[in-house]
BANU-80935 format. One record per residue (C-alpha): residue number from 1; residue in one letter; x, y, z. Coordinates in steps of 0.001 Angstrom, whole numbers, always signed. Layout:
<atoms>
+-----+------+---------+---------+---------+
!  nr ! rest !       X !       Y !       Z !
+-----+------+---------+---------+---------+
! NUM !    A !       X !       Y !       Z !
...
+-----+------+---------+---------+---------+
</atoms>
This chain:
<atoms>
+-----+------+---------+---------+---------+
!  nr ! rest !       X !       Y !       Z !
+-----+------+---------+---------+---------+
!   1 !    M !  -22911 !  +31527 !   -5668 !
!   2 !    V !  -21303 !  +33417 !   -2789 !
!   3 !    K !  -18074 !  +31406 !   -3147 !
!   4 !    E !  -17986 !  +32007 !   -6895 !
!   5 !    E !  -18398 !  +35760 !   -6399 !
!   6 !    L !  -15653 !  +35815 !   -3767 !
!   7 !    L !  -13320 !  +33807 !   -6003 !
!   8 !    E !  -13942 !  +36163 !   -8919 !
!   9 !    Y !  -13085 !  +39099 !   -6677 !
!  10 !    L !   -9919 !  +37522 !   -5234 !
!  11 !    E !   -8618 !  +36415 !   -8619 !
!  12 !    N !   -8066 !  +40079 !   -9433 !
!  13 !    F !   -5140 !  +39942 !   -6995 !
!  14 !    I !   -3279 !  +37047 !   -8641 !
!  15 !    S !   -1786 !  +36708 !  -12096 !
!  16 !    E !   -3635 !  +35158 !  -15017 !
!  17 !    E !    -855 !  +32571 !  -15271 !
!  18 !    R !   -1368 !  +31483 !  -11665 !
!  19 !    K !   -5115 !  +31292 !  -12109 !
!  20 !    Q !   -4711 !  +29061 !  -15163 !
!  21 !    R !   -2152 !  +26930 !  -13357 !
!  22 !    F !   -4658 !  +26241 !  -10583 !
!  23 !    L !   -7226 !  +25120 !  -13167 !
!  24 !    E !   -4736 !  +22815 !  -14879 !
!  25 !    I !   -3528 !  +21188 !  -11670 !
!  26 !    L !   -7048 !  +20638 !  -10335 !
!  27 !    E !   -7913 !  +18608 !  -13425 !
!  28 !    D !   -5403 !  +15996 !  -12224 !
!  29 !    R !   -6259 !  +16073 !   -8527 !
!  30 !    T !   -8001 !  +13121 !   -6857 !
!  31 !    K !   -9437 !  +12120 !   -3514 !
!  32 !    L !  -10133 !   +8572 !   -4650 !
!  33 !    L !   -6682 !   +7603 !   -3373 !
!  34 !    T !   -5201 !   +8905 !    -129 !
!  35 !    V !   -2451 !   +8061 !   +2347 !
!  36 !    A !   -2351 !   +7723 !   +6116 !
!  37 !    I !    +949 !   +7908 !   +8009 !
!  38 !    E !   +1164 !   +6294 !  +11441 !
!  39 !    D !   +3559 !   +7711 !  +14057 !
!  40 !    V !   +6541 !   +8241 !  +11778 !
!  41 !    Y !   +9504 !   +9277 !  +13942 !
!  42 !    Q !  +11611 !  +11198 !  +11432 !
!  43 !    M !   +9854 !  +14482 !  +10670 !
!  44 !    H !  +11409 !  +14742 !   +7213 !
!  45 !    N !   +9867 !  +11409 !   +6204 !
!  46 !    T !   +6333 !  +12612 !   +6863 !
!  47 !    S !   +7054 !  +15845 !   +5020 !
!  48 !    A !   +8492 !  +13933 !   +2062 !
!  49 !    V !   +5363 !  +11775 !   +1836 !
!  50 !    I !   +3184 !  +14908 !   +1735 !
!  51 !    R !   +5395 !  +16219 !   -1044 !
!  52 !    S !   +4891 !  +12990 !   -3014 !
!  53 !    C !   +1133 !  +13313 !   -2555 !
!  54 !    E !   +1257 !  +16784 !   -4080 !
!  55 !    V !   +3495 !  +15723 !   -6968 !
!  56 !    F !   +1280 !  +12763 !   -7924 !
!  57 !    G !   -2056 !  +14568 !   -7571 !
!  58 !    I !   -3253 !  +13148 !   -4253 !
!  59 !    Q !   -5323 !  +15893 !   -2640 !
!  60 !    E !   -5613 !  +14573 !    +912 !
!  61 !    A !   -3235 !  +13018 !   +3439 !
!  62 !    H !   -3843 !  +11787 !   +6983 !
!  63 !    V !   -1235 !  +11974 !   +9730 !
!  64 !    I !   -1492 !  +10038 !  +13013 !
!  65 !    E !    +538 !  +11813 !  +15699 !
!  66 !    S !    -191 !   +9887 !  +18875 !
!  67 !    R !   +3455 !   +9335 !  +19887 !
!  68 !    Y !   +5744 !  +11993 !  +18460 !
!  69 !    G !   +3645 !  +15130 !  +17957 !
!  70 !    K !   +3975 !  +17437 !  +14948 !
!  71 !    R !   +5514 !  +15571 !  +12030 !
!  72 !    L !   +5706 !  +18108 !   +9192 !
!  73 !    D !   +8801 !  +20052 !   +8198 !
!  74 !    D !   +7970 !  +23046 !   +5997 !
!  75 !    K !  +11405 !  +23161 !   +4373 !
!  76 !    I !  +11416 !  +19522 !   +3275 !
!  77 !    A !   +7797 !  +19515 !   +2141 !
!  78 !    M !   +8737 !  +22634 !    +128 !
!  79 !    G !   +5329 !  +24190 !    +689 !
!  80 !    A !   +3484 !  +21072 !    -515 !
!  81 !    Q !   +1200 !  +21150 !   +2538 !
!  82 !    Q !    -274 !  +24388 !   +1190 !
!  83 !    W !   -1718 !  +22470 !   -1738 !
!  84 !    V !   -2537 !  +19158 !      -1 !
!  85 !    D !   -5246 !  +18890 !   +2658 !
!  86 !    V !   -3547 !  +17377 !   +5713 !
!  87 !    H !   -5790 !  +15873 !   +8393 !
!  88 !    R !   -4297 !  +15120 !  +11813 !
!  89 !    Y !   -5344 !  +12461 !  +14334 !
!  90 !    K !   -4411 !  +11606 !  +17898 !
!  91 !    S !   -4885 !   +7864 !  +17471 !
!  92 !    T !   -4740 !   +5153 !  +14815 !
!  93 !    N !   -8279 !   +4033 !  +15573 !
!  94 !    E !   -9637 !   +7561 !  +15113 !
!  95 !    C !   -7964 !   +7866 !  +11723 !
!  96 !    I !   -8984 !   +4467 !  +10375 !
!  97 !    Q !  -12571 !   +4796 !  +11555 !
!  98 !    K !  -12843 !   +8211 !   +9884 !
!  99 !    L !  -11451 !   +6836 !   +6635 !
! 100 !    K !  -13854 !   +3903 !   +6656 !
! 101 !    A !  -16780 !   +6168 !   +7500 !
! 102 !    D !  -15848 !   +8194 !   +4417 !
! 103 !    G !  -15987 !   +5055 !   +2276 !
! 104 !    Y !  -12298 !   +4192 !   +2022 !
! 105 !    K !  -10869 !    +693 !   +1952 !
! 106 !    V !   -7752 !    +772 !   +4156 !
! 107 !    I !   -4712 !   -1033 !   +2746 !
! 108 !    A !   -1674 !   -1556 !   +4977 !
! 109 !    T !   +1692 !   -1291 !   +3221 !
! 110 !    T !   +3819 !   -4054 !   +4719 !
! 111 !    P !   +6093 !   -6949 !   +3657 !
! 112 !    H !   +3526 !   -9219 !   +5338 !
! 113 !    N !   +3319 !  -12686 !   +3746 !
! 114 !    D !    -311 !  -12154 !   +2734 !
! 115 !    S !    +441 !   -8833 !   +1031 !
! 116 !    R !    -476 !   -8356 !   -2615 !
! 117 !    F !   +2337 !   -7170 !   -4883 !
! 118 !    L !   +2023 !   -3605 !   -6126 !
! 119 !    E !   +1756 !   -4528 !   -9816 !
! 120 !    D !   -1119 !   -6922 !   -9021 !
! 121 !    F !   -3139 !   -4398 !   -7029 !
! 122 !    E !   -6378 !   -3297 !   -8673 !
! 123 !    I !   -8051 !     -13 !   -7735 !
! 124 !    E !  -11749 !    -692 !   -7233 !
! 125 !    G !  -12817 !   +2505 !   -5459 !
! 126 !    K !  -11799 !   +4835 !   -2650 !
! 127 !    T !   -8572 !   +3485 !   -1164 !
! 128 !    A !   -6340 !   +4693 !   +1669 !
! 129 !    F !   -2760 !   +3397 !   +1913 !
! 130 !    L !   -1439 !   +3140 !   +5437 !
! 131 !    F !   +2302 !   +3619 !   +6116 !
! 132 !    G !   +4044 !   +2866 !   +9413 !
! 133 !    T !   +7138 !   +3829 !  +11371 !
! 134 !    E !  +10662 !   +3455 !   +9990 !
! 135 !    R !  +11803 !    +859 !  +12523 !
! 136 !    T !   +8838 !   -1329 !  +13423 !
! 137 !    G !   +6345 !    -676 !  +10654 !
! 138 !    L !   +2630 !    -480 !  +11333 !
! 139 !    S !   +1155 !   -1162 !  +14752 !
! 140 !    Q !    -799 !   -4321 !  +15466 !
! 141 !    E !   -3891 !   -2164 !  +15797 !
! 142 !    A !   -3400 !    -785 !  +12297 !
! 143 !    M !   -2813 !   -4240 !  +10838 !
! 144 !    E !   -5914 !   -5687 !  +12463 !
! 145 !    Q !   -8149 !   -2879 !  +11235 !
! 146 !    S !   -6850 !   -2874 !   +7658 !
! 147 !    D !   -8874 !   -4358 !   +4819 !
! 148 !    G !   -5876 !   -5680 !   +2902 !
! 149 !    F !   -2092 !   -5636 !   +2533 !
! 150 !    L !    +238 !   -4353 !    -154 !
! 151 !    K !   +3986 !   -4647 !    -714 !
! 152 !    I !   +6616 !   -3554 !   -3194 !
! 153 !    P !   +8522 !   -6494 !   -4709 !
! 154 !    M !  +12202 !   -6391 !   -3749 !
! 155 !    L !  +15026 !   -8489 !   -5179 !
! 156 !    G !  +17948 !   -7710 !   -2895 !
! 157 !    F !  +19042 !   -8547 !    +649 !
! 158 !    T !  +17332 !   -5471 !   +2087 !
! 159 !    E !  +13874 !   -6272 !   +3418 !
! 160 !    S !  +12372 !   -2808 !   +3476 !
! 161 !    L !  +12541 !    +675 !   +1981 !
! 162 !    N !  +12463 !   +4067 !   +3637 !
! 163 !    I !   +8826 !   +5096 !   +4130 !
! 164 !    S !   +9144 !   +8160 !   +1903 !
! 165 !    V !  +10638 !   +6052 !    -894 !
! 166 !    S !   +7915 !   +3413 !    -516 !
! 167 !    A !   +5186 !   +6041 !    -623 !
! 168 !    A !   +6638 !   +7665 !   -3737 !
! 169 !    I !   +6872 !   +4336 !   -5591 !
! 170 !    I !   +3342 !   +3273 !   -4649 !
! 171 !    L !   +1733 !   +6642 !   -5359 !
! 172 !    Q !   +3442 !   +7079 !   -8720 !
! 173 !    H !   +2474 !   +3595 !   -9865 !
! 174 !    L !   -1138 !   +3797 !   -8724 !
! 175 !    A !   -1666 !   +7404 !   -9827 !
! 176 !    V !    -824 !   +6370 !  -13383 !
! 177 !    K !   -2930 !   +3227 !  -13103 !
! 178 !    L !   -5900 !   +5163 !  -11707 !
! 179 !    R !   -6042 !   +7518 !  -14674 !
! 180 !    A !   -6292 !   +4551 !  -17042 !
! 181 !    T !   -9447 !   +3237 !  -15338 !
! 182 !    D !  -13093 !   +4157 !  -15921 !
! 183 !    L !  -13483 !   +5242 !  -12300 !
! 184 !    Q !  -14707 !   +8754 !  -11520 !
! 185 !    W !  -11441 !   +9799 !   -9917 !
! 186 !    Q !  -11451 !  +13565 !  -10466 !
! 187 !    L !  -12649 !  +16159 !   -7978 !
! 188 !    S !  -16236 !  +17315 !   -8264 !
! 189 !    D !  -16983 !  +20831 !   -9532 !
! 190 !    A !  -17779 !  +21881 !   -5960 !
! 191 !    E !  -14471 !  +20473 !   -4690 !
! 192 !    K !  -12551 !  +22240 !   -7450 !
! 193 !    L !  -14232 !  +25528 !   -6581 !
! 194 !    E !  -13363 !  +25024 !   -2913 !
! 195 !    K !   -9695 !  +24411 !   -3713 !
! 196 !    R !   -9473 !  +27313 !   -6178 !
! 197 !    L !  -10759 !  +29586 !   -3443 !
! 198 !    D !   -8405 !  +28107 !    -846 !
! 199 !    W !   -5333 !  +28281 !   -3088 !
! 200 !    T !   -6139 !  +31797 !   -4244 !
! 201 !    K !   -6385 !  +32971 !    -633 !
! 202 !    K !   -3023 !  +31368 !    +135 !
! 203 !    S !   -1484 !  +33179 !   -2835 !
! 204 !    I !   -2386 !  +36673 !   -1591 !
! 205 !    K !     -87 !  +38120 !   +1077 !
! 206 !    S !   -2544 !  +40680 !   +2468 !
! 207 !    I !   -5535 !  +38345 !   +2303 !
! 208 !    D !   -7047 !  +39390 !   +5652 !
! 209 !    D !   -7193 !  +43042 !   +4639 !
! 210 !    I !   -8589 !  +42178 !   +1217 !
! 211 !    L !  -11319 !  +39995 !   +2728 !
! 212 !    K !  -12323 !  +42831 !   +5056 !
! 213 !    R !  -12491 !  +45185 !   +2086 !
! 214 !    Y !  -14641 !  +42664 !    +200 !
! 215 !    E !  -17087 !  +42469 !   +3104 !
! 216 !    V !  -17358 !  +46249 !   +3259 !
! 217 !    E !  -17842 !  +46612 !    -492 !
! 218 !    G !  -20296 !  +43722 !    -543 !
+-----+------+---------+---------+---------+
</atoms>
């Protein structure tokens, strides 16, 4: 009730068009699918993956930064990280254990011989897709802790794709496939309310002053 009252108050400071846009976008958001990115060296690759998450309705992304530190570039992500919840981890084990504790099956994206082709992959529930570094792919630790393997079929001499390209192909394909299933893939009403409040706050330049005023008036 408190959150609803605060949202109603804050929505007075954004346009009706923006408010409706939030509602429309949230109808297509999901947490059933997510991505985890392990120690990607090129900062723009991580940022591009976050942008793909936003474009294809993936609400959460997980970034493992044990080797190279901060891996997001605001310019390349084009503000996408404002609309996607990015969770950061200091180790691969920490990330994978958190995902599994939250009920996700972890699928490593790799040209591994036992990998299932993308078109044959069936979404059965909460699934996290794990992407590795540009040069060496996923770590042995990540491979050993994964629940399955997935690869994009390729017909040329090149054996791999850039991580940001791979992520975009996989997310686009599975986002479409997900919406054709009977799975409950949409955000809950509580989650939608939480994101409406978060996005509305991020849309107001003088939000700190407005929140103080709300507290005084309340």
